[in-house]
LODOSE-590428 format. One record per residue: residue number from 1; residue in one letter; chain; x, y, z of N, C-alpha, C in turn. Coordinates in Angstrom, 2 decimals. Layout:
REM residues N
PT,resi,resn,chain,n.c1,n.c2,n.c3,ca.c1,ca.c2,ca.c3,c.c1,c.c2,c.c3
PT,NUM,a,A,X,Y,Z,X,Y,Z,X,Y,Z
...
***
This chain:
REM residues 276
PT,resi,resn,chain,n.c1,n.c2,n.c3,ca.c1,ca.c2,ca.c3,c.c1,c.c2,c.c3
PT,1,m,A,-3.20,65.18,-3.53,-3.03,65.25,-2.38,-2.77,64.04,-1.36
PT,2,p,A,-1.86,64.02,-0.54,-1.24,63.17,0.18,-2.84,62.75,1.16
PT,3,e,A,-3.10,61.31,1.46,-4.25,61.11,2.05,-4.19,61.53,3.38
PT,4,q,A,-5.17,61.97,4.06,-5.58,62.72,5.44,-4.97,61.37,6.55
PT,5,q,A,-3.98,61.65,7.20,-3.76,60.78,8.35,-4.65,60.75,9.57
PT,6,l,A,-5.04,59.50,9.89,-5.98,59.36,10.95,-5.16,59.70,12.36
PT,7,d,A,-5.98,60.54,13.22,-5.28,60.59,14.35,-5.33,59.53,15.20
PT,8,r,A,-4.62,59.45,16.48,-4.62,58.37,17.07,-5.58,57.60,17.64
PT,9,p,A,-6.66,58.42,18.30,-7.78,57.71,18.83,-8.48,57.06,17.58
PT,10,e,A,-8.59,57.78,16.44,-9.06,56.92,15.14,-8.42,55.69,14.73
PT,11,q,A,-7.03,55.68,15.04,-6.14,54.53,14.61,-6.54,53.58,15.63
PT,12,r,A,-6.39,53.93,16.82,-7.04,52.75,17.86,-8.12,52.11,17.69
PT,13,l,A,-9.13,52.98,17.33,-10.41,52.35,17.01,-10.76,51.43,15.88
PT,14,l,A,-9.85,51.94,14.81,-9.79,51.16,13.57,-8.92,49.69,13.86
PT,15,a,A,-7.87,49.74,14.50,-7.15,48.48,15.08,-8.13,47.68,16.00
PT,16,a,A,-8.87,48.26,16.83,-9.86,47.56,17.43,-10.95,46.72,16.68
PT,17,a,A,-11.43,47.61,15.88,-12.33,47.02,15.12,-11.85,46.00,14.09
PT,18,e,A,-10.70,46.05,13.66,-9.91,44.85,12.78,-9.61,43.83,13.68
PT,19,t,A,-9.19,44.09,14.81,-8.89,42.67,15.68,-10.19,42.19,16.07
PT,20,l,A,-11.21,42.82,16.36,-12.50,42.39,16.60,-13.28,41.45,15.40
PT,21,g,A,-13.08,42.07,14.36,-13.50,41.31,13.21,-12.72,39.86,13.02
PT,22,a,A,-11.46,40.08,13.04,-10.52,38.84,12.84,-10.70,37.76,13.72
PT,23,g,A,-10.90,38.53,15.08,-11.55,37.32,16.20,-12.77,36.55,16.06
PT,24,m,A,-13.74,37.35,15.64,-14.94,36.71,15.23,-14.96,35.82,14.10
PT,25,a,A,-14.17,36.45,13.20,-14.16,35.33,12.04,-13.37,34.11,12.36
PT,26,g,A,-12.27,34.32,13.24,-11.89,33.01,13.82,-12.57,32.23,14.65
PT,27,l,A,-13.34,32.82,15.54,-14.44,32.12,16.33,-15.36,31.30,15.63
PT,28,i,A,-15.97,32.01,14.66,-16.82,31.25,13.78,-16.38,30.14,12.95
PT,29,a,A,-15.15,30.42,12.58,-14.56,29.18,12.02,-14.08,27.74,12.93
PT,30,v,A,-13.54,28.11,14.18,-13.57,27.33,14.83,-14.60,26.57,15.50
PT,31,v,A,-15.83,27.19,15.58,-16.95,26.75,16.03,-17.71,25.70,15.09
PT,32,f,A,-17.36,26.19,13.77,-17.90,25.53,12.47,-17.30,24.25,12.36
PT,33,l,A,-15.89,24.35,12.33,-15.27,23.05,12.29,-15.18,22.36,13.42
PT,34,g,A,-15.15,22.69,14.65,-15.07,21.98,15.80,-16.42,21.46,16.32
PT,35,l,A,-17.50,22.13,16.22,-18.57,21.55,16.69,-19.10,20.18,16.17
PT,36,p,A,-19.10,20.00,15.02,-19.36,18.58,14.68,-18.55,17.40,15.09
PT,37,i,A,-17.30,17.75,15.31,-16.41,16.84,15.82,-16.63,16.78,17.30
PT,38,f,A,-17.02,17.87,18.00,-17.25,17.57,19.49,-18.86,16.84,19.60
PT,39,a,A,-19.73,17.21,18.48,-21.04,16.45,18.67,-20.91,15.05,18.49
PT,40,i,A,-19.87,14.23,17.79,-19.76,13.10,17.52,-19.26,12.57,18.69
PT,41,i,A,-18.14,13.11,19.31,-17.57,12.45,20.52,-18.37,12.61,21.85
PT,42,e,A,-19.20,13.59,21.83,-20.24,13.71,22.83,-21.06,12.72,22.88
PT,43,r,A,-21.78,12.56,21.53,-22.82,11.63,21.54,-22.46,10.25,21.70
PT,44,a,A,-21.22,9.88,21.02,-20.65,8.64,21.21,-20.67,8.19,22.78
PT,45,f,A,-20.09,8.81,23.78,-19.87,8.58,25.15,-21.22,8.87,25.89
PT,46,e,A,-22.25,9.70,25.27,-23.60,9.75,26.06,-24.45,8.77,25.76
PT,47,k,A,-24.58,8.59,24.46,-25.55,7.57,23.84,-25.25,6.26,23.82
PT,48,t,A,-24.16,5.84,23.70,-23.64,4.39,23.42,-22.70,4.07,24.64
PT,49,d,A,-22.48,2.60,24.70,-21.53,2.09,25.46,-20.37,1.97,24.76
PT,50,f,A,-19.50,3.05,24.69,-18.43,3.23,23.64,-17.33,2.14,23.61
PT,51,f,A,-16.86,1.70,24.70,-16.09,0.62,24.91,-16.58,-0.74,24.48
PT,52,d,A,-17.66,-1.05,24.68,-18.40,-2.09,24.31,-18.51,-2.34,22.82
PT,53,v,A,-18.97,-1.06,22.44,-18.99,-1.03,20.73,-17.72,-1.36,20.10
PT,54,i,A,-16.65,-0.72,20.49,-15.46,-0.39,19.67,-14.66,-1.73,19.79
PT,55,s,A,-15.12,-2.72,20.84,-14.65,-3.91,20.76,-15.30,-5.08,20.12
PT,56,s,A,-16.48,-4.48,19.57,-17.20,-5.49,18.55,-16.62,-5.91,17.22
PT,57,s,A,-16.90,-6.92,16.90,-16.32,-7.51,15.55,-16.32,-6.58,14.20
PT,58,v,A,-17.48,-5.82,14.46,-17.68,-4.98,13.02,-16.49,-3.94,13.12
PT,59,v,A,-16.24,-3.23,14.22,-15.35,-2.10,14.46,-14.04,-2.71,14.36
PT,60,t,A,-13.63,-3.70,15.29,-12.24,-4.34,15.09,-11.75,-4.45,13.54
PT,61,e,A,-12.71,-5.22,12.98,-12.41,-5.74,11.58,-12.29,-4.52,10.61
PT,62,a,A,-13.04,-3.71,10.67,-13.00,-2.32,10.06,-11.62,-1.59,10.04
PT,63,l,A,-11.53,-1.48,11.71,-10.28,-0.94,11.93,-8.95,-1.49,11.34
PT,64,r,A,-9.08,-2.95,11.50,-7.86,-3.84,10.85,-7.61,-3.53,9.32
PT,65,v,A,-8.92,-3.75,8.70,-8.72,-3.46,7.18,-8.35,-1.98,6.77
PT,66,s,A,-8.82,-1.12,7.53,-8.23,0.44,7.28,-6.79,0.54,7.52
PT,67,l,A,-6.30,0.08,8.77,-4.89,0.54,8.99,-4.06,-0.31,8.21
PT,68,m,A,-4.40,-1.51,7.79,-3.39,-2.52,6.89,-3.33,-1.76,5.55
PT,69,t,A,-4.58,-1.72,4.83,-4.54,-1.03,3.61,-3.82,0.33,3.47
PT,70,t,A,-4.15,1.24,4.47,-3.55,2.52,4.30,-2.05,2.38,4.51
PT,71,a,A,-1.55,1.39,5.26,0.04,1.18,5.62,0.63,0.93,4.24
PT,72,v,A,-0.05,0.01,3.61,0.26,-0.53,2.34,0.33,0.49,1.13
PT,73,s,A,-0.73,1.32,1.25,-0.94,2.12,0.07,0.03,3.30,0.38
PT,74,l,A,0.18,3.80,1.66,1.28,4.90,1.82,2.63,4.30,1.38
PT,75,a,A,2.82,3.36,1.82,4.43,2.73,1.33,4.51,2.70,-0.13
PT,76,i,A,3.35,2.25,-0.78,3.44,2.46,-2.43,3.69,3.95,-2.90
PT,77,i,A,2.77,4.55,-2.17,2.68,6.10,-2.56,4.16,6.82,-2.59
PT,78,v,A,4.65,6.31,-1.22,6.09,7.19,-0.99,7.05,6.42,-1.84
PT,79,v,A,7.18,5.20,-2.21,8.47,4.35,-2.93,8.26,5.08,-4.46
PT,80,v,A,7.03,5.16,-5.04,6.79,5.42,-6.41,6.70,6.99,-6.38
PT,81,g,A,6.22,7.51,-5.67,5.86,9.00,-5.62,7.07,9.82,-5.39
PT,82,t,A,8.00,9.41,-4.66,9.16,10.26,-4.29,10.20,10.66,-5.40
PT,83,p,A,10.43,9.52,-6.21,11.37,9.69,-7.36,10.55,10.37,-8.50
PT,84,l,A,9.45,10.24,-8.82,8.35,10.92,-9.73,8.35,12.38,-9.31
PT,85,a,A,8.25,12.63,-8.05,8.19,14.34,-7.80,9.48,14.78,-8.01
PT,86,y,A,10.65,14.12,-7.76,11.93,14.65,-7.86,12.07,14.67,-9.49
PT,87,v,A,11.82,13.89,-10.25,11.82,14.02,-11.74,11.22,15.26,-12.37
PT,88,l,A,9.96,15.50,-11.81,8.91,16.45,-12.06,9.63,17.81,-11.61
PT,89,s,A,10.31,17.81,-10.70,10.85,19.12,-10.10,12.07,19.63,-10.79
PT,90,r,A,12.89,18.18,-11.05,14.16,18.80,-11.78,14.35,18.85,-13.20
PT,91,y,A,13.41,18.07,-13.89,13.71,17.96,-15.28,12.30,18.44,-16.08
PT,92,r,A,12.53,19.00,-17.44,11.60,19.24,-18.33,11.55,18.46,-19.38
PT,93,f,A,10.68,17.72,-19.78,10.61,16.64,-20.74,9.34,17.00,-21.60
PT,94,p,A,9.27,16.14,-22.83,7.96,16.19,-23.55,6.88,15.62,-22.96
PT,95,g,A,5.76,16.51,-22.66,4.61,15.70,-21.99,4.82,16.17,-20.58
PT,96,h,A,5.69,16.82,-20.10,5.75,17.44,-18.72,4.51,17.83,-17.88
PT,97,a,A,3.82,18.71,-18.75,2.72,19.43,-18.26,1.69,18.75,-18.32
PT,98,v,A,1.42,17.58,-19.30,0.43,16.52,-19.38,0.50,15.78,-18.07
PT,99,v,A,1.71,15.17,-17.81,2.08,14.42,-16.62,1.61,15.25,-15.24
PT,100,d,A,2.17,16.14,-15.01,1.87,16.97,-14.02,0.18,17.27,-13.97
PT,101,t,A,-0.21,17.62,-14.94,-1.81,17.76,-14.69,-2.43,16.50,-14.30
PT,102,l,A,-2.03,15.37,-15.09,-2.69,14.03,-14.70,-2.65,13.69,-13.30
PT,103,i,A,-1.32,14.09,-12.71,-1.30,13.56,-11.28,-2.39,14.38,-10.44
PT,104,d,A,-2.54,15.62,-10.72,-3.57,16.45,-10.01,-4.97,15.93,-10.31
PT,105,l,A,-5.26,15.35,-11.24,-6.57,14.94,-11.66,-7.36,14.41,-10.69
PT,106,p,A,-6.89,13.29,-9.88,-7.95,12.60,-8.96,-8.35,13.53,-7.68
PT,107,i,A,-7.57,14.88,-7.60,-8.06,15.65,-6.62,-9.48,16.26,-7.03
PT,108,v,A,-9.40,16.72,-8.19,-10.71,17.14,-8.53,-11.71,16.50,-9.24
PT,109,l,A,-11.55,15.23,-9.53,-12.56,14.05,-9.83,-13.45,13.72,-8.79
PT,110,p,A,-14.65,13.38,-8.99,-15.41,12.90,-7.80,-15.00,11.39,-7.51
PT,111,p,A,-14.71,11.05,-6.11,-14.12,9.48,-6.04,-14.75,8.45,-6.78
PT,112,a,A,-15.99,8.60,-6.78,-16.84,7.63,-7.48,-16.34,7.45,-8.95
PT,113,v,A,-16.02,8.70,-9.60,-15.49,8.35,-10.94,-14.21,7.71,-11.16
PT,114,g,A,-13.45,8.06,-10.05,-12.23,7.29,-9.99,-12.23,5.75,-9.73
PT,115,g,A,-13.31,5.32,-8.96,-13.76,4.01,-8.59,-14.18,3.47,-10.01
PT,116,l,A,-15.01,4.07,-10.66,-15.51,3.39,-11.91,-14.34,3.35,-12.82
PT,117,g,A,-13.35,4.38,-12.79,-12.57,4.36,-13.99,-11.49,2.99,-13.66
PT,118,l,A,-11.15,2.91,-12.37,-10.74,1.50,-11.94,-11.13,0.31,-12.24
PT,119,l,A,-12.45,0.37,-11.95,-13.36,-0.81,-12.35,-13.53,-1.06,-13.82
PT,120,m,A,-13.30,-0.15,-14.72,-13.30,-0.36,-16.11,-11.83,-0.61,-16.65
PT,121,a,A,-11.04,-0.45,-15.88,-9.69,-0.65,-16.38,-9.07,-2.20,-15.92
PT,122,f,A,-9.64,-2.42,-14.50,-9.05,-3.43,-13.94,-9.81,-4.82,-13.60
PT,123,g,A,-11.28,-4.37,-13.58,-12.37,-5.16,-13.33,-12.45,-6.43,-14.44
PT,124,r,A,-13.46,-7.25,-14.22,-13.51,-8.64,-14.77,-13.70,-8.31,-16.27
PT,125,r,A,-14.65,-7.21,-16.51,-14.93,-6.78,-17.81,-14.27,-5.51,-18.37
PT,126,g,A,-13.11,-5.33,-17.61,-12.32,-4.05,-17.81,-11.24,-4.18,-18.98
PT,127,i,A,-10.75,-3.25,-19.34,-9.69,-3.18,-20.41,-8.68,-4.26,-20.35
PT,128,l,A,-8.28,-4.28,-19.01,-7.32,-5.38,-18.62,-7.70,-6.57,-18.03
PT,129,g,A,-9.10,-6.59,-17.95,-9.68,-7.73,-17.22,-9.56,-8.98,-17.88
PT,130,e,A,-9.68,-9.13,-19.12,-9.64,-10.62,-19.71,-8.03,-11.06,-19.69
PT,131,w,A,-7.25,-10.08,-19.78,-5.90,-10.68,-19.48,-5.47,-11.21,-18.13
PT,132,l,A,-6.13,-10.29,-17.09,-5.97,-10.61,-15.90,-6.60,-11.79,-15.38
PT,133,d,A,-7.79,-12.12,-15.95,-8.75,-13.34,-15.75,-7.91,-14.20,-16.18
PT,134,d,A,-7.31,-14.41,-17.39,-6.40,-15.35,-18.12,-5.36,-15.98,-17.04
PT,135,a,A,-4.73,-14.85,-16.47,-3.54,-15.01,-15.69,-3.83,-15.56,-14.19
PT,136,g,A,-5.22,-15.75,-14.11,-5.68,-16.24,-12.57,-5.79,-15.10,-11.75
PT,137,v,A,-5.53,-13.67,-12.06,-5.57,-12.67,-11.23,-6.75,-11.88,-11.01
PT,138,e,A,-7.37,-11.85,-10.10,-8.56,-11.09,-9.47,-8.42,-9.61,-8.84
PT,139,i,A,-8.71,-8.89,-9.10,-8.31,-7.47,-8.46,-9.80,-6.96,-7.80
PT,140,a,A,-10.79,-6.65,-8.73,-12.00,-5.98,-8.10,-12.59,-6.65,-6.95
PT,141,f,A,-13.17,-5.84,-6.11,-13.73,-6.23,-4.87,-13.00,-7.50,-4.08
PT,142,t,A,-11.54,-7.00,-3.95,-10.68,-7.59,-3.02,-10.00,-6.52,-2.27
PT,143,t,A,-9.12,-6.91,-1.52,-8.38,-6.04,-0.58,-7.24,-5.34,-1.58
PT,144,t,A,-6.99,-5.76,-2.63,-6.00,-5.28,-3.57,-6.66,-4.05,-4.01
PT,145,a,A,-8.04,-3.99,-4.48,-8.81,-3.25,-4.97,-8.85,-2.11,-4.06
PT,146,v,A,-9.06,-2.21,-2.66,-9.11,-1.19,-1.46,-7.87,-0.44,-1.74
PT,147,i,A,-6.63,-0.80,-1.79,-5.26,-0.35,-1.92,-5.15,0.54,-2.95
PT,148,m,A,-5.60,-0.21,-4.39,-5.39,0.67,-5.36,-6.34,1.76,-5.49
PT,149,a,A,-7.63,1.92,-4.79,-8.61,2.93,-4.85,-7.73,3.97,-4.02
PT,150,q,A,-7.15,3.65,-2.86,-6.47,4.58,-2.08,-5.28,5.26,-2.61
PT,151,v,A,-4.42,4.36,-3.49,-3.32,4.99,-3.83,-3.69,6.01,-5.04
PT,152,f,A,-4.95,5.72,-5.72,-5.33,6.81,-6.94,-5.97,8.08,-6.27
PT,153,v,A,-6.61,8.09,-5.06,-7.10,9.24,-4.62,-6.17,9.98,-3.77
PT,154,a,A,-5.18,9.16,-3.12,-4.15,9.82,-1.97,-2.93,10.32,-2.67
PT,155,s,A,-2.40,9.56,-3.79,-0.99,9.86,-4.45,-0.60,11.25,-4.69
PT,156,p,A,-1.72,12.24,-5.33,-1.48,13.49,-5.62,-1.13,14.46,-4.44
PT,157,f,A,-1.66,14.13,-3.28,-1.29,14.85,-1.96,0.16,14.55,-1.83
PT,158,y,A,0.60,13.72,-1.82,1.96,13.38,-1.57,2.86,13.91,-2.56
PT,159,i,A,2.58,13.31,-3.82,3.41,13.85,-4.86,3.57,15.53,-4.90
PT,160,r,A,2.37,16.05,-4.82,2.50,17.59,-4.89,3.20,18.25,-3.67
PT,161,a,A,3.08,17.59,-2.55,3.92,18.17,-1.61,5.53,17.74,-1.66
PT,162,a,A,5.72,16.64,-2.19,7.20,16.08,-2.48,7.82,17.08,-3.41
PT,163,k,A,7.09,17.31,-4.52,7.65,18.46,-5.60,7.98,19.68,-5.13
PT,164,a,A,6.79,20.29,-3.98,7.17,21.55,-3.77,8.45,21.39,-2.89
PT,165,g,A,8.62,20.35,-1.87,10.05,20.34,-1.21,11.25,20.17,-2.02
PT,166,f,A,11.03,19.30,-3.03,12.41,19.41,-3.97,12.49,20.51,-4.72
PT,167,d,A,11.72,21.24,-5.08,11.64,22.66,-5.65,12.45,23.67,-4.72
PT,168,a,A,12.39,23.48,-3.46,12.99,24.37,-2.43,14.42,23.91,-2.04
PT,169,v,A,14.84,22.82,-2.57,16.17,22.20,-2.34,17.15,23.08,-3.37
PT,170,d,A,18.28,23.66,-2.57,19.15,24.53,-3.36,19.95,23.42,-4.32
PT,171,r,A,19.80,23.61,-5.65,20.61,22.72,-6.50,22.11,22.98,-6.49
PT,172,d,A,22.61,23.73,-5.82,24.03,24.09,-5.57,24.65,22.81,-4.55
PT,173,l,A,23.65,22.62,-3.65,24.03,21.32,-2.65,24.18,19.98,-3.56
PT,174,e,A,23.31,19.83,-4.41,23.56,18.67,-5.24,24.69,18.57,-6.30
PT,175,n,A,25.02,19.99,-6.57,26.14,20.06,-7.66,27.32,19.74,-6.64
PT,176,v,A,27.31,20.23,-5.36,28.56,19.93,-4.65,28.78,18.40,-4.38
PT,177,a,A,27.52,17.70,-4.38,27.67,16.31,-4.07,28.12,15.60,-5.43
PT,178,y,A,27.73,16.10,-6.55,28.46,15.69,-8.00,30.03,15.83,-7.78
PT,179,t,A,30.45,17.06,-7.33,31.85,17.21,-7.47,32.54,16.44,-6.68
PT,180,l,A,32.02,15.90,-5.65,32.67,14.95,-4.64,32.62,13.64,-4.92
PT,181,g,A,32.12,13.38,-6.12,31.89,11.94,-6.67,30.59,11.23,-6.37
PT,182,s,A,29.57,11.85,-6.07,28.41,11.46,-6.01,27.78,11.26,-7.19
PT,183,s,A,26.79,10.10,-7.27,26.02,9.80,-8.40,24.80,10.61,-8.39
PT,184,r,A,23.69,10.48,-9.60,22.59,11.33,-9.29,21.66,10.71,-8.36
PT,185,s,A,21.72,9.23,-8.52,20.96,8.71,-7.20,21.21,9.07,-5.96
PT,186,g,A,22.92,8.84,-5.72,23.62,9.09,-4.31,22.91,10.52,-3.83
PT,187,a,A,23.28,11.51,-4.98,22.70,12.95,-4.49,21.39,12.91,-4.17
PT,188,f,A,20.70,12.09,-5.00,19.20,12.32,-4.69,18.66,11.79,-3.09
PT,189,l,A,19.58,10.72,-2.71,19.33,9.99,-1.51,19.97,10.69,-0.27
PT,190,r,A,20.98,11.17,-0.51,21.96,11.75,0.60,21.58,13.13,0.63
PT,191,v,A,21.25,14.00,-0.34,21.01,15.48,-0.15,19.52,15.99,-0.47
PT,192,a,A,18.92,15.64,-1.62,17.62,15.92,-1.84,16.52,15.53,-0.90
PT,193,v,A,16.68,14.24,-0.74,15.67,13.70,0.32,15.79,14.29,1.73
PT,194,p,A,17.00,14.29,2.28,17.04,14.86,3.47,16.65,16.21,3.85
PT,195,v,A,17.07,16.92,2.74,16.73,18.55,2.94,15.26,18.64,2.72
PT,196,a,A,14.55,17.87,1.74,13.06,17.91,1.69,12.26,17.33,2.63
PT,197,a,A,12.94,16.39,3.55,12.11,15.47,4.55,10.79,16.12,5.09
PT,198,p,A,10.93,17.37,5.69,9.78,17.88,6.32,8.54,17.97,5.09
PT,199,s,A,8.87,18.20,4.08,7.71,18.33,2.98,7.44,17.08,2.50
PT,200,l,A,8.18,16.01,2.54,7.98,14.77,2.12,6.96,14.13,3.50
PT,201,m,A,7.31,14.28,4.56,6.53,14.00,5.92,5.23,14.48,6.03
PT,202,a,A,5.14,15.69,5.53,3.83,16.47,5.29,2.85,15.78,4.41
PT,203,g,A,3.50,15.65,3.21,2.71,14.80,2.06,2.40,13.63,2.35
PT,204,a,A,3.19,12.96,3.24,2.88,11.41,3.85,1.65,11.57,4.60
PT,205,v,A,1.70,12.41,5.54,0.45,12.60,6.51,-0.77,12.83,5.67
PT,206,m,A,-0.74,13.86,4.86,-1.76,14.23,4.01,-2.30,13.04,3.20
PT,207,a,A,-1.40,12.16,2.54,-1.89,11.03,1.57,-2.60,10.05,2.55
PT,208,w,A,-1.78,9.79,3.87,-2.37,8.69,4.83,-3.71,9.31,5.05
PT,209,a,A,-4.04,10.43,5.59,-5.19,10.91,5.87,-6.29,10.64,5.05
PT,210,r,A,-5.98,11.24,3.81,-6.87,11.02,2.47,-7.32,9.53,2.23
PT,211,a,A,-6.36,8.63,2.44,-6.52,7.14,2.22,-7.39,6.76,3.33
PT,212,l,A,-7.04,7.02,4.64,-7.93,6.73,5.73,-9.49,6.95,5.46
PT,213,g,A,-9.59,8.12,5.03,-11.06,8.73,4.68,-11.69,8.30,3.44
PT,214,e,A,-11.02,7.41,2.77,-11.64,7.34,1.18,-12.94,6.30,1.39
PT,215,f,A,-13.69,6.69,0.53,-15.00,6.14,0.34,-15.55,5.63,-0.86
PT,216,g,A,-15.48,7.06,-1.74,-16.34,6.75,-3.23,-15.70,5.69,-3.86
PT,217,a,A,-14.41,5.80,-4.40,-13.92,4.91,-5.15,-13.58,3.52,-4.45
PT,218,t,A,-13.27,3.46,-3.09,-13.26,2.12,-2.41,-14.71,1.36,-2.58
PT,219,i,A,-15.71,2.08,-2.46,-17.11,1.38,-2.76,-17.52,0.76,-4.27
PT,220,m,A,-17.02,1.72,-5.12,-17.27,1.62,-6.31,-16.20,0.33,-6.91
PT,221,f,A,-15.18,0.32,-6.40,-14.00,-0.67,-7.12,-13.99,-1.89,-6.15
PT,222,a,A,-14.15,-1.66,-4.88,-13.85,-2.87,-3.91,-14.97,-3.19,-3.19
PT,223,g,A,-16.18,-2.48,-3.27,-17.42,-3.09,-2.73,-17.09,-2.84,-0.99
PT,224,s,A,-17.97,-3.74,-0.12,-17.88,-3.19,1.18,-18.06,-4.83,1.99
PT,225,l,A,-17.12,-5.42,1.87,-17.12,-6.92,2.31,-16.61,-6.92,3.58
PT,226,p,A,-17.30,-7.23,4.82,-16.61,-7.03,6.19,-15.36,-8.12,6.26
PT,227,g,A,-14.42,-7.48,6.85,-13.28,-8.11,7.13,-12.16,-8.15,5.92
PT,228,e,A,-12.63,-7.79,4.64,-11.91,-7.80,3.55,-11.87,-6.62,2.88
PT,229,t,A,-12.92,-5.92,2.70,-12.65,-4.72,1.85,-13.64,-3.50,2.50
PT,230,q,A,-14.20,-3.68,3.66,-14.94,-2.80,4.41,-14.06,-1.94,5.34
PT,231,t,A,-13.63,-0.89,4.95,-12.86,0.16,5.64,-13.68,0.72,6.62
PT,232,v,A,-13.18,1.62,7.60,-13.99,2.46,8.64,-14.90,3.33,7.89
PT,233,p,A,-14.67,3.88,6.75,-15.62,4.93,6.37,-16.74,4.13,5.79
PT,234,l,A,-16.65,2.86,5.26,-17.65,1.99,4.58,-18.42,1.48,5.77
PT,235,a,A,-17.51,1.03,6.99,-18.33,0.65,8.09,-19.55,1.51,8.64
PT,236,v,A,-18.88,2.75,8.67,-19.90,3.77,9.27,-20.92,4.05,8.48
PT,237,y,A,-21.03,3.83,7.04,-22.23,4.13,6.01,-23.15,2.78,6.31
PT,238,r,A,-22.45,1.72,6.12,-23.30,0.46,6.19,-23.95,0.30,7.59
PT,239,s,A,-23.29,0.71,8.48,-23.76,0.34,9.92,-24.96,1.27,10.25
PT,240,l,A,-25.06,2.34,9.56,-26.14,3.42,9.78,-27.59,2.72,9.42
PT,241,e,A,-27.46,1.60,8.61,-28.74,0.96,8.46,-29.18,0.16,9.65
PT,242,t,A,-28.50,-0.31,10.70,-28.94,-0.92,12.20,-29.01,0.04,13.37
PT,243,g,A,-28.53,1.02,13.01,-28.39,1.95,14.40,-27.32,3.32,14.40
PT,244,i,A,-27.57,3.87,15.21,-26.28,5.00,15.38,-25.26,4.54,16.36
PT,245,d,A,-25.13,3.58,17.02,-24.19,3.25,18.16,-22.82,2.94,17.27
PT,246,v,A,-22.79,2.06,16.36,-21.61,1.77,15.60,-21.05,2.98,15.13
PT,247,p,A,-21.75,3.56,14.27,-21.32,4.92,13.26,-20.64,5.93,14.33
PT,248,l,A,-21.36,5.99,15.63,-20.80,7.03,16.57,-19.54,6.40,17.01
PT,249,a,A,-19.49,5.25,17.33,-18.06,4.84,17.98,-17.10,4.77,17.05
PT,250,l,A,-17.37,4.02,15.64,-16.23,4.32,14.78,-15.81,5.55,14.28
PT,251,s,A,-16.66,6.62,14.17,-16.24,8.06,13.88,-15.36,8.34,14.87
PT,252,t,A,-15.75,8.36,16.18,-14.93,8.68,17.27,-13.52,8.33,17.47
PT,253,l,A,-13.18,6.80,17.18,-12.36,6.09,16.95,-11.49,6.86,15.88
PT,254,l,A,-12.12,6.90,14.59,-11.31,7.60,13.63,-10.90,8.85,13.89
PT,255,i,A,-11.55,9.95,14.49,-11.02,11.00,14.74,-10.05,11.01,15.94
PT,256,g,A,-9.95,10.04,16.95,-9.01,9.81,17.94,-7.51,9.41,17.20
PT,257,v,A,-7.58,8.32,16.10,-6.56,7.92,15.38,-5.95,8.93,14.45
PT,258,s,A,-6.79,9.61,13.97,-6.37,10.79,12.86,-5.53,11.85,13.71
PT,259,f,A,-6.16,12.41,14.76,-5.64,13.23,15.75,-4.33,12.86,16.22
PT,260,a,A,-4.35,11.51,16.68,-3.02,11.22,17.40,-1.85,11.34,16.46
PT,261,v,A,-2.23,10.58,15.13,-0.98,10.81,14.08,-0.57,12.22,13.78
PT,262,l,A,-1.58,12.95,13.49,-1.36,14.34,13.12,-0.55,15.12,14.20
PT,263,l,A,-1.10,14.88,15.25,-0.17,15.77,16.60,1.19,14.91,16.68
PT,264,t,A,1.53,13.79,16.50,2.60,13.22,16.75,3.47,13.69,15.63
PT,265,f,A,3.21,13.75,14.06,3.94,14.45,13.43,4.32,15.74,13.44
PT,266,r,A,3.22,16.49,14.21,3.67,18.02,14.28,4.55,18.22,15.48
PT,267,l,A,4.57,17.55,16.62,5.60,17.46,17.55,6.97,16.90,16.96
PT,268,l,A,7.00,15.93,16.14,8.39,15.47,15.69,8.97,16.75,14.81
PT,269,a,A,8.23,17.54,14.11,8.47,18.52,13.24,9.03,19.58,14.05
PT,270,g,A,8.17,19.87,15.01,8.70,21.13,15.91,9.94,20.82,16.47
PT,271,r,A,10.09,19.69,16.90,11.53,19.17,17.61,12.89,19.28,16.67
PT,272,g,A,12.22,19.23,15.31,13.38,19.00,14.48,13.90,17.56,14.16
PT,273,a,A,12.82,16.82,14.52,13.38,15.06,14.26,13.05,14.87,12.71
PT,274,l,A,12.06,15.65,11.91,12.00,15.21,10.82,13.32,15.70,9.81
PT,275,t,A,14.24,16.54,10.34,15.20,17.02,9.46,16.43,16.46,9.77
PT,276,l,A,17.29,16.36,8.67,18.56,15.47,9.07,19.63,16.59,8.54
***
């Protein structure tokens, strides 16, 4: 027998209940996600002399290290990750599944494990440590180590988004480019990359945000040396030992920078500036 149809009052009541339930769920999510952010900002301005704190050497040095290292890390991720994502999207080769899985591994690994792995590979007593030492190259507990840790944990976010973007590119567009005399690299740069640009930009934002917030791998592989390897997340942790003023100011500053960057990219995407 067909299901009994609800009369209109019952339909309206059911729709109202569903709307109320969805609204309550949304409100709970917004409060849960937004309240900690609001609490940090509110306490930073209420309990501290915010502008004096952010002008201190601890804050400015940590911010400088974070912005410099994340900029370099993002450049490396984009330069290396873009062609890799394209290859994974367009070609099937022996070991494809292994490479694809290996790229995602840093996402599920605890960051501290990643940092320990980097230390065991590139540290003074690591697998390559002796060769690097003979060449006069020191990586662990330097700014280079910070960049390597950020690339390790953040690159999967870009590569995965870039691959999804290339998967969505119509291959007929590339075939047309080939028929017009374009090489594979030319079709990649002039067709695939511009069409996939929104996904590439979204992946870059996610990778940068992940690199900016990196803590575990960095402290394991690079330590927390002020002015050299101490990024903003490490400075927040270290400064908790001496009080709450600096952690609150640093956290508020980090929230502001992250929000401004994300908002800028969203506005550009909304206006179509990221598409060619």
